[in-house]
N, C-alpha and C positions, 0 to 999 in steps of 0.2 A: 819602642820595639826593642828587642833584645838584639844586641850586636854580637854575631858570631866571632869566634876566634878567627884569626888569619889561617890558622891551620885546619878550618874546620869550614870549608865552603859549602854551599846548599848544593843539593842533587844536580847532577849536570854540569857543574862548573867545574873546571879542572885547571888549575894553575901551575906552571912550570917555570921556576927561576933559573936563569943562566941556561936556558934551553939551546941558545944559539950563541956561537963563539964570536968575537970580534971581527973576524975576516967576514962571516957571513953577514953580520950588522953592517959593516963598511960596504959590502956589496948592494945592501939594501938602501944604505945612505945615497950611494951613486944613482940608483934607480930612481929614487927621489927627487934628486936634483935635475935628473934629465925629464922629468914629467912636468907640464905645464899646471900652475894653479888654477883652479877653477873658482867660480863664486861660492861663497858660503849659502848654507840654507837659514831659513828663520830660527830655526831650533838651536842654533849653535853660533858660537863665536870661535871659529876656526877655519882655516883654509884646507881645502881638499886638492889632492892631486890624483885623478883617476887614471889607471893604466889597465890596459887588456893585454895582459901578457902571460900566455900559457907557460912558456918555460920558467918564467919567475914563480909561477904559482906551483908548477912542478918541483921546483927547488926549494920552496918553503915546505911543501908537504914532505919530500924526501929527508929533510933536516930536521923535522919535527919528531919529537919522542913518541915511540909507539904507545906509551901508556895513555897518551891523549885519546887513542881510538879515532883518529883522523884517517877517513880512506882517501880523500883528495881534496884539493883547494881549488876553488873557482879561479878562472883566468881574469875576472873582473875584480881588480883589487883598488884600493884607494889608501893613499897616505894622508893620515889627518894630522895638521900642526896646530897644535894650540898656543897661541902666540903670548908669551908672558907679558909684553907690554900693553896687550887689549884686554889682559884677564881672560884668555881663552876657556871655554866650556862647552859641553853639550847637555842640553836638557835631558830629563828623564825620558825614557823611550823603551820600546821593544823592537828588535831588529825584524825584517820582512825576509822570508824565503826568496831565493833568486833560482833561476835556471842557469845553470852553467852552459856558457856559449860553446864550449869545446865538447860536452858531453850530453848535452840536451837532458840533463838530469836536475832534480832540485836539490838545493841545499837544505840542510836542517840544524846548522850550526853557525855561530860566528866566531872570529877568532880576531884578538888584539896582540899584535906583536910589538913589543915595546923598543924604541929606538933611543930612548933617553931615559935617564934617571932623575927623579924629581926628589929633592930632600924632603926629609921626613916631616919639616914644619912647614912645608911650602904649598899644600894643596895639591891638585892635580890627579887625585885617585879616581880610579873607576869603582863605583860604588854598586854593587847589586843590591835590589830592593825588594821588600816584600810586595809592594804594589807601584805602578808606574805613577799613580797619583799622588803618591806621599814620597817626596824626596829625603824626609827624615828617616823612613823604614828601612834603614840600612841593615843587610843581614851578613855582607861580607865586603871587605874593602880590599882593593888590590893597589899598592903602590907601584907606580911605575918604575922598572928598573930594566936598564939596557940589556936585550938578549932574553927577557923574558916574555912568557905568551900565556894568555888566558883564552881558553876555549869554552863556549856556553851555548845552550839552546837558543834559538832564535827569539823565543818566547819570554827570556829572563828580563825581567825588568832592571835597568840600570842607568847610571848617569855618569857623566864625565865632568868631575869637580873642576871649578875655577883654578887655574894656575896662578901661582905667585910669581916668584922672582924667575924661576927656571921654566924654559918651554918644555912643552910635552909633545914628543912626535910618535905616533902609531902607525904600522900597516894595519889595516882593516881588511879583512877578507871574509868570505863565505865559503862554508866547506861541508863536506858529508862526514858524519861520524857514524861508525858502526857500533860503537859503544860510547858509553858516557865517560869513558877513560878510568883510570884508577888513582887513588889519592896516595 
């Protein structure tokens, strides 16, 4: 497969680096610390912390760059902690649409807001794939950088690569996009 340039994401995938400032990220860190850890699933080696928080979802949506085309973020959020000690990862998959508990409307996109930065040579990328069946079919790779966000259609195949020495922490959410965003 041909690997696309980091400056050329596939249709519907929009990355914004430095979209959230340190004050906002620190507020998210506090929300994460307050949420209990739940059990992991069979398709990942990562801890999840589920929160249902309409005010937090609104704050994320309001702070998001308008160029991402996000209308709203669902109140059902989860922090995902990829632990460096256990080589955290999530297998290739697509996300499912969800009904927002506050709005009763269905989401059409996913978001990953990065709360840590992983070093260039340390794994931990989120890779978008041509097909969910082939983890080597990378078309776009996102290196986690604190304060950055990637928004993408639920049906975009992707994988959370194994982390190395540095932990990877993301706020994962579902949202409604009115447009695919601009590059």
